[in-house]
Structures are given as C-alpha cells and as structure tokens.
C-alpha positions, 0 to 999 in steps of 0.5 A, spaced: 665 626 292 662 620 295 664 613 296 659 608 297 662 602 298 667 605 304 661 608 307 656 602 306 662 598 311 662 602 316 654 603 315 653 595 317 660 596 322 655 601 326 649 598 326 652 592 329 656 595 334 648 599 336 645 593 335 650 588 339 649 595 344 642 594 343 642 586 346 646 588 352 640 593 354 646 599 353 643 605 348 651 604 344 648 608 339 653 615 339 659 610 339 657 606 333 655 613 330 663 615 333 667 609 330 663 609 326 665 616 322 673 613 324 672 608 320 670 610 314 674 618 316 680 613 315 678 608 309 675 614 304 683 615 303 681 623 302 682 629 307 678 632 311 672 635 308 671 628 305 671 627 312 666 630 314 661 629 309 662 622 309 661 622 317 655 626 317 652 621 311 653 616 316 651 620 322 645 621 318 644 613 316 645 610 324 641 617 327 635 616 322 636 608 324 636 610 331 629 614 331 625 608 328 627 604 333 625 608 339 619 610 334 617 602 335 620 601 342 615 608 345 609 604 339 609 598 343 607 601 349 602 605 347 604 612 348 606 614 341 600 618 341 599 621 348 607 624 348 607 626 340 610 633 341 616 630 346 617 625 342 619 630 336 623 636 340 628 629 341 627 626 335 631 631 332 636 633 337 637 626 336 639 627 331 643 633 330 647 630 336 648 623 331 651 628 324 655 632 329 658 626 333 659 623 325 662 630 322 667 628 328 669 621 326 669 623 320 675 627 322 678 622 326 679 619 321 681 622 315 686 625 320 689 618 324 689 616 315 694 622 313 697 622 320 699 614 319 700 617 310 706 620 312 709 617 317 709 611 310 712 616 306 717 618 311 719 611 311 721 610 302 
C-alpha cells in the first residue's frame, strides 16, 4: 500500500533540490531523486519492498517533471521539430535512470530506518 503523505513530502523535497540546482545552473535532478528516495524510504517506516515501490514512484514523478522542463527548454530554442528522435530517446533514458536512482534511494532509506530501529530496540 502506498503511503501518500510521506511520498508527497519527499516529492516536494526533491523538487526543491531540483529547482535550487536549476537556479545554480546545475542539473541536480539525479541528486534530488536520490535524496528524495532516501527520505521516502526512511519516512515510510516499512520494509525494503515498500521502500523500492515508493522510491520508484518518486523517481517516476521527478523524472516526468524533469522531462517537461527539458522539453520546455528545447522548445524555447526552437529545436523541438529538428531533433525529435534524439529527444525521445534521451527522454526514455532519463526516465529509466531517474526511476532506478529512486529505487536505490528508497532502498537506502529503508535500510537506514531499519538500522535505526534495531539500535533503538537494543537500548530498551
């Protein structure tokens, strides 16, 4: 079952990192997805499978936002029709990469949460 509240918080967290990186003239979408995936994996307080599912959803959403931003940038240059095939291939690769990075972030966050819970239970 998807926990929407932590997912929405992580999406806004990742979008914030992405916007700040765009303002700094850097493409930090991969960093945004990784950190967002870690945050969602940690916040859902579940097992690794749920971390993978939530990380994949986060990666998909941030990947789609990144694709929209890139298409707007390319269209503003007037190159959209001239290089449509290359753009489609790049978009598919970008989407796959962001989903995989989201998966990795979700796994890392779930592992961090499980380790922190083990240490808290050991102290009791």
